[in-house]
N, C-alpha and C positions, 0 to 999 in steps of 0.2 A: 818514413823513408829517410835514409841517411843522406847527409849533405854531399858525400862523395859520389853518390849515384847520379851521374850526369850523362844522359844519352848523347849529348853533343860531342862527348869525347869519343873518338873513333874506336879507341881501345875498348871502352865500356860497351859501345854499341855492338862491336864485333863479338864481344863475349856474350852478349845477350842473344844476338841473332847470328850465331856462328854458322848455322846451317844454311843461311840465306845469302851468304857472301858470293858476289859475282865479280867477274873481271870487268875492267873498264871497257874493253872491247865489246863484251856481251851486252853491257848496258847501252852502249852507243847503238848497237845493232837493234836492240829492242826499241829504243826511242825512235830510231829512224823508221822502224816498222809502224810505230804508232803515228808518226807524222804522215806517213803515206796514207794511212787510213783516214786521217783527218782531212787531208787534201782531197782525197777521193770523195769524202762526204761533202766537202764544200763545193766541189765541182758539180756534184750531183744536185745540190741545193740551188746553185747558180743556174744550172741548166733548167731546173724546174721553174725558177722565177725570172727567167731571162727577159720576158716581156715587160714586166713591171720595172726591172732594173734599167732596161734601156729607155723606158719611158721617163723614169726619174732623171736619168742622165740628160735626156733631151730637154726636159722642162726646167733644168737647173738655172739657166740664164733668166728664164721668165720669172722664176721665183726670186732670184736675186734682185731683179728690177722692181718687183712688187715690194720687196722688203725695203728697198731704198725709198720708194715712194711713201711707204707707211712710216718710215723713220722721219721723213721730212714733215709729214702731217703731225706726227707726235710732237716734234719740236715746235711747230707752230701753235699747237694746242697748249703746250706747256707755257709758252710765252703769254698766250691769252689768259690762261689761268693765273699766272703771276700778276698780270695787270689787274684782273678781277680781284684777287686777294688784296692787292695794294689799295685798290679804290673802294671796295665794299666791306671786306671782312676785318682787316687790321684795325681800322678806326673804331668799328663797333666793339671788337674784343677789348680794345683799350678802354672804351667807355665802361664796359662791364667790369673790368678790373678796377677802374676808379670807383665805381659804385660799391664794389665789394670792400674796397679799402675804406670808403667812407663809413660803411656799416661797422666794420671792425673798429674804427676809431670811436664811433658812437658807443659801441659795446664797452670799449675800454673806458670811456668817460663815465658811463653808467656804473661800471665796476668801481671806478675811483670814487664816484659820488656815494655808492653803497658802502664802500670802505670808510668814507668820511662820516657817513651816518652811523655806522657801527661803532666808530671811535667815539661818537657822542653818547653812547649807551650809558656809561657810568654817570655823567652829569645829569642825564635825563632821569636815571634811576633815583638819584639823590633828590631831584625835584619832586618826583612822584611820591617818594617815601615821606618827604617833608609835608606833603598834603594828605598823607595817610591813604593814598591810592595804592593799596597793596596789590589788588588784582591787576591794575594797570602795569605796575612794576613787574609782576610775575609774567604777565603776557608779553611785556617787552623782552624780558630775559628769554622766554621760550621762543619768541620770534627771532631774536638775534642768534640764538643757538641753532635754529633751523637754517638761517641764512649762512652762517659760518659752515655748517655741515654740507650744504648743497652748493650755493652759488659762490661762496668764497673759500671753498675747500682747497687746501694746498697753498694758501697765501702765507708766506713766511712771516711777514710782519704782524700777522694776527694769530700766530700759533699759540700765544699765551692767553688770548682772550677767552676761549671756552672754559678753561679752568678758573679764571677770575669770575666769570658769570656763574659758574657752579657754586663757588664760595659765596657769591652775593646771594644766590637763591637760599643757601643754608642760613645765611645771616637773616634774611627776611623771615624764614621759618621761625627762627629763634625770637625775632622781634614780634611776630604775630602771637606766639605762645606767651611771651612775657606781657605784652600789651593786653591780651585777653585776660590773663590772670589779674592784672591790675584793674581792668574794667569790672570783672566779676566781683572783686573785693569791694570796689567803690560802689557798685550797684546794690549789692546785698547787705552791706553794712551801713548804708546811709540811714538817717532817721526815718522811722516808719510814718511819721506824720507829714513827710514831704510829699511832693507830687507823686502820684502813683503811676505816672507815665514812664515810658522807657527812658532810662538815663542815656543821654547823648546817642540818639538813635542812629545818626549818620556814622558815628564812630563804630557802633556795634555792627551796622551793616557792612562797613568796610572790613572790619576784623573777621566777621563771619564769612563774607565772600572770599577773603584771602585764604582762610583756613579750609574752606570747601574747595577752593581752587587747588590747593595742595593735597586735598583728600586727607587732611589731618582731623579726623573726627573725634580724637581724644579730647578736644576742647570741651565737648559736652560733658564728659566725665569730670573734667576740671571744674566746670560750673556746678555740677551736682555736688561735688565734695565741698565747694565753697558755700553752697546753699545749706548743706548739713552743718557746716561750721557756724554759719550765721544763726541757724535754728538753735544750736547748742548755746551760743552766746546769748541769744534772746532769753531763753528759758532760765539760764543761769543768772542773768541780771534781774529778771523778775523774781526769782527765788530769793536772791540776796535782799532785794527791796522789801519783800514781804516778811522775811525773817527779821530784818531790821525793824520793821513796823511792829511785828509781834514782840520783839525784844523791848521796844520802847513802851508798849502797853504793859508788859510784865514788870518793867522797872517802875512804872507809875504805881502799880499795885503793890509790889514787894520792896522796891528800893534796893534790890540785891545787885543789880547790874549784871547778872549772869545771863548768858545767851539761852534763849528758850530751847530746850532739847528737841522739841517737836513742834510742828505747826498745827494750830487748831483748825477746826473745820472751816471757819469763816475765812481765814487767810489762805487756807488750801484752795477754797473755791475761788478766791480772788486771783490766785496764781493761775488756776485753770482757765478762768474766764479771760484774764489778760493775755495769758499764753496762747489760747486758741485764737483770739482776735489778732495778736501779733503774727502768729504763724499763718493765718489766712492771708494777711497782707503780704507776708513774705512769699507765699505760694502764688499770689497774684503777680508779684514781680517776676517770679520764675516763669509763669505763664506768658507774661508780656514778652520776655526775652525769647521764649519758645516760639511765639507767633512771629516775631521778627525774623528769627533764623529760618523758620519754616517758609516764610514768604520769600526770603533771599534764596533758599534752595529751589523753590518753585520757579523763580525768575531765571536763575542760572541753569535750570533744566529745560526752560522754554515752555513751562506749563502755565505761566501767568505773564501778563503784560508787565513790563518794567515800570515801576513807579517809585522805587527806592534806591536803585543802584545808578551811579553815573553812567551815561551812555557809552563812555570810552571803556568801561569795565564790564558792560552788560553782555558779555559773550556767553553762549550756551555751552559752558565747559563741563557741566555736570551730567553724567550719563543717567539713564533710567535706573540701572542697577544701583548706582551710587545714591540716587535720590531715594530709592526704596530703603536703603540702609540708613540714610540720614533720618528719614521719617520714623523708622523703628527706634533709633537712638533717642530722638526727641520725645517719643512716647515713653520710653524707659526713663528719661530724665524727669518727666512730670510725675509718673507713677511712683518712682523711687523716692522723690522728695516728699510727695504726699504720704507715702507709706511710712517714711521716717518720722514725719511730723505726727502721724497717728501713733506710732510706737512711742515717741517721747511723751505725748500726753497720756497714753495708756500707762506708761511707767509711773507718771505722777499720780494717776488714779489708783494704781495698784499699791504704791508705797504708802498710801495714807494709813496711818495707824488705826488698828481696830479698836483701840482704847478710846479714841475720840468718838463722841456721840454725834451721829449725823441725823438731822431732823428730816421730816418728810419734805419740807420746803427746800432744804438743801439738796436732797436727792432729786427733787423735781427740777431745781436749778441746774444740777449736774446733768440730768437727762436733756434739758434744753441746750446746754453747752455742747454735749456730745452730738445731739441731732443736728444742730446748726453747723458744727465743724465737719461732721461726716458728709453732710449735704454739700458744703462748700468744696470739700475735697473731691467729691464725685463730680461736681460741676466743673472743676478745674481739670481733673485728670481723666474723667470719663470712666473711672473704675472705683468700685467700692473697696474700702479697706476695713478689715474686720478687727484689727488690733484694739482700737479704742472702744469699739462696741463690746468686744469680749471682756475687756477690763471693766467697763461700766456694768456689764451683766453680773460680773463677780461682786463688785461693790454694791450694786443695787440688789443683787440676790441676797447678800448678807443682811441688807436692810429689810428686804421683804421677808426673810426668814424670821428676823427679830420682830418685825411688824406682826407677822402671823402668830408667832408664839405668844406675844403679849395679849393679843385679842382672844386666842384660844383659852389662855389661862383666865382672862377676865370673864369670858363666857362661862367657863366651868365654875368659877366662884359664884357668878350670878345665878346659875341654875341650881347649884347646891343650896343657895340661900333663898330661892324662890318659894313662896308659900302658895302659889297658884291661885291668887286672887286677882280680880280685875284691877287694872291700874289706869290712872288718868293719862291722857295722851298729850305730851308737850307739843307746842305749836311747830317746833322745828321738825318733829317726826312727821306731822301732817304735811308739812311742806315737802319733805322728801318723798312721801307717798304720792303727792300731787305731781311732783317731777317725774316719778316713775310712770304714773298713769299717762302722762303726756308723751312719754317716750323720749324725754330729754336725756342726754348724756350727763351724768352727774360729774361736774368738773371741780366743785369746791367742797371742801370739808365743812361739816357743821361747825358753826362757831367762827368761821372765817369772816373777814369784813364783808365779802360779797353775800354770804349767808345771813349775816346780821342785818344787812340792809334789806334783804327780802323779808326777814322776820319782823321788822318794824312796821311793815305794811299790813300785818295781820295782828289780831288780838293775841296777847301773850298769855291769856287765860287758858289753863289746860282743858282739854276736851274729854268727855266721858268715853268716847269711842273714836276709832279711826274711821273716817268716811272715805270709802273707795267707790266712786260712782254712786249707785243707788243703795249700796249696802254699807252697814256699819259693822265694824269689827271691834268687839270688846275683847281685849287680850290681856295677858299678864305682862308685868314689867320687863321680864327677861326678853320677851319678843320685841318690845320697844327698843331695848338696848341692842338687840340683834339687828334691827333695821338700821340703827346708827352705825353699827359695825359694818354692815353690808355696804352702806354708803361710803364708809371710809375705804373699804376695799375697791369700790368703783372709782373713787377719786385717786387712790394710789395707782390703779391701772391706767387712768387717764394721764397722770403725771409721768408714769413709767411705762409707756406703751410698748417699749421693747420687751418688757417682762410681763405684759398683760396675760399671756397664757399661763405663766407660773402663778400669778396672783389669782387668776380665775380658778385654777386647780386648788389653790389654798382655800379659796372661798367655798368651793364645792365640799372640801373636806370639813370646813367649819360648819356648813349646813348639815352635813351628814352627822357630825358630832352632836350638833344641837338636837337633831331628830332622835338619835339613838339614846342620848343622855336623858332627854325629856321622857322618852318611852320607859327608861329604867326608873325614873323618879315617880312617874304617874302610874303607869300600868304595873310596874314592878314594885310600887309602894316604897321606892327609895326615899321619897320626900318625908316619910314618917321619921326616918333617922336623921337626914341632913337638915331639914327645916323644922323639925319638931311637930309636924302635923299629927293629930290624933287619928285621923282616918282620911281616906281618899274619897271625897264626896262626888256626887254627880256634877256639882258645880265645878269642881276641880277638873273632872273629865271633860266637861263641856268647854271650859276655858282652854284646856290643852288642845282640844280638837279645833276650836276656832282659831287659836294661835297658829296651829299648823296650816290651817286653811289660808291664813294671811301669808304665811311663808310660801305656800303653793302659788298664791297669786303673784308674789314678788318674783319668783324664779324666772318666768319667761322674760320679764322686763330686765332682770339682771343679765340673762343670757344675751338679749339683744344689745344691751350696753357693752358687754365684752366683745361680742362679735363685730360691733362697729369699730372696735379698737384693734382687733386682730382677726386674721383669716381662719383661726381655729373654729371647729364646730362646737367645742365644749360639750361633748356628749355625756360627760359626767353629771350634768344637770338632769338628764333623763332618769338616770338611776336614782338620784336624790328624790325626784318627783315620785317615782314609783314607791320608794321606801316611805316617804311621807304619806302618800295616799294609802298605803297599807296600814300605816300607823293610825291614820284617822279612822279607817274601818275598824281597827282593833279597839279604839276608844269608844266608837259607837257601839260595837259589840259588847264592850264592858258595861256601858249604860244599860243596854238591853238585858244583859245577864243579871245585873243588879235588880232591875225591875221584874224580870221573870222570876227571880228568886223570891222577891218580896210578895208578888202577887200569887205565885205558886204556893208559898207557905200559907197565905190566907185562905186560898181555895182548898188546900188540903185539910184544914181544920173546919171548914164551913160545912154546915148541915142545913138542909132545906126545912127550917122550922121557924116559927115566930121568935122574937120580933123581926119585923121587916121595915127598913133595911137592917140587915144584921150587922153586928159589930165588925165582922170580917169584910163585908162590902164597904162599910164606912171607912175601914182602914185602907182598903183598895183605893177608894176615892181620895183619901188623904195622901196616899203615896203618889197617885197620878197628879194631884194638885201640887204637891211639893216638888215633883220632878219638873212640872211646868214652870213653877216659880224659879227653879234652879237654872233652867236652860232658856227660858223665853227671852231673857235680856242678853243672852250670849249668842245662841245659835240662830241662824236665819229660819224663817217660817217654813221654808221648804224642807229643811233638814228635820225640824221639829215634827212636821207632819209625817215624814218618812219614819221617824223613830216611833211615833205614836201608832202609826199604821202597823208597824211590826209588833208593837206591844199588844195592840188590839187583836192581831192575828193569833199571837201566842195565847192571849187570854181566852179567845174562843176555843182554841184547841184544848186548853186545860179545863175549862168549864164543861166542855163536852165530855171529857174523860171523867170528870167528877159526877156528872149527871148519869153517865153510864154505870159508874161504880155504885151510885146510890139507887140505880134502877128506877129513875123517875121518867115517866113517859108523858108525852104531850097529849093528855087525855082530858084536860079540863079539870083535873082533880086538885085537891088542896096543895099538894106539893108542886104541881105544875104552876099553880097560881103564885106560890111563893117564889119559885125560880123566875117567873116572868116579872114579878115585882122587883126582884134583885137586879135583874138585867136592865129593867127600865131605869132604875136608880143609877146603874153604871153608865148607861147611855146619856142620861142627863148630865152626869159629870163630864163626859166627853164633849157634849154639846156646849156646856158652860166654858170649857177650856178652848173650844174652837180650833181643835187640832186635827180633826178628821174630816174628810170629804162628806158631803151630805148623804151620799149613798151608804156610808158606813155607820151613820147614826139615825137612819130612818127606822120606821116602826118594824119593818120586815128585815132589818139588817142582821138580826140575831136568830132568825128562823132556822138557819142551818145547824145550830147547836143541837137540835133535836134529831138530826139525821143519824140513822143507825149505821 
């Protein structure tokens, strides 16, 4: 709408309402008409309310009188209220105002005192830091910051204090880190022969509590790195000392003054032994610090009663989650340090030159060092570390391989040179068999001081046979050497129990080699070529059989010996036992085959005619007697009886066949008498040898040869 459009302007109004324009007279008449109507309506209303109107008019005076009375009463009441206010209320309110003022003044004084206390924060902090009460200083900073943020918020004079406290907190953090690094270096690099207790325990507790209060768990990593550095320094120093010692010895021998290029096995073992002992002491120091930090964490988390932290600093500021994290990091600290020490010693074991000869005693010493060190690590950290044992397995495995090859070669040479004759038994071999019979674990090598001491208690005179319980074993020399070799394997397994399964498998292979090679030499007649024998006799076969029987007796005792050192079942011994048992049967079958051939040849040429006994039966008697002479001093009576019973059985079969071929009947004729006389001569030979049961040599024992 434009600004010129103003209806107050008569011209504009008339232009808008041009059809509504009236004259002044008309308007006046119209308004008069309306006035008349209004007056008429008023009169009408008055006439309708005339009673009430006149009543109001008549009671006006009364009302005015009542209003005057009421006004006077109000005036009186107000005066009374004023007097009451003056006498009762004003003084009480004044007292309340004074009390409120007093409270405000006290609040102001407390604020001023609080400000004064806050202003003393920095001197107090310096005092706490001078006494190494880092937790107290940090708690003071935190408390002051809280007061400034809440109770003293907006105080202009203190506006710079929060930033100063923040800088002070950062400074304390730096101090804690620096002091802990110094402490770690001092603790881990002090002489190992010093007191093994915790270095300055109160200082450590204060530092640990302060670092835990700030949740700076990186200090455990700092300590771990320092422990690693200390371990490196220890081993380096020991290596330098041993190299210098080795160089001095070389100079004494050669006078050259040159540095020894490599360390011999003796100095190498000295480094390992000294290094393991030093590292164990170092790990015990780490464990001691671990225990103190763990106890501090428990106290600050409220899990343990406070016995180490000052009461002013012993607030439970560590949460459960933080405590769990600290515990994990402490565990990592121990395990990582132990693992590193294992790895360093493993590196020393692995870098030993293969050209240097390691003796059995040195390997045993190495095994003892490894076992003691790994047990110490497991006790300290609660975890097994495989690095050192793995390196030892490799080093010991090389020795075991060399050990095994030497003995396999030695056994092969002995077997090739064996003439399969009985050999005298040295006392030390009898002692070894006695040990096995008692079930003792063989711990010392033959020829060791311990073994020599035992040997002096017995006669040094060789024995004709090995005595095992109630039996005597007449064996060949190769088996006696085999017993010694077996004992060396047992001692090696005892010294290197970690590799006892490998040594056991090597021994199984050695026994299998002995069995197969002896089979080739005796049954396969290989000894004719290797040892220059003219023939393989029954004595050779009997000695081979008896020797294998002794090996069979040894095997269960060997298995028990190895099972006591290792959890393996060593099932390979079972197959060796089966192979040897089969070989023994073959040897016995070979003896029977020889006898059957000899007796069969005689019976084939025999005829039932005088003279009696015939040459053939005398030869049969001679063969039986020679066999008995060959085996009686070697084989046990039970086995001899079994052999002769089998020979007797085969003899009866062959003579029955011969009688049938010659058509001789049991009719009391001359030929029947000749056969009976020959058989009686045969039975007399058997009776003389005492190798058959009575029923086999009785008068009626040969009656079944006439059965058709």
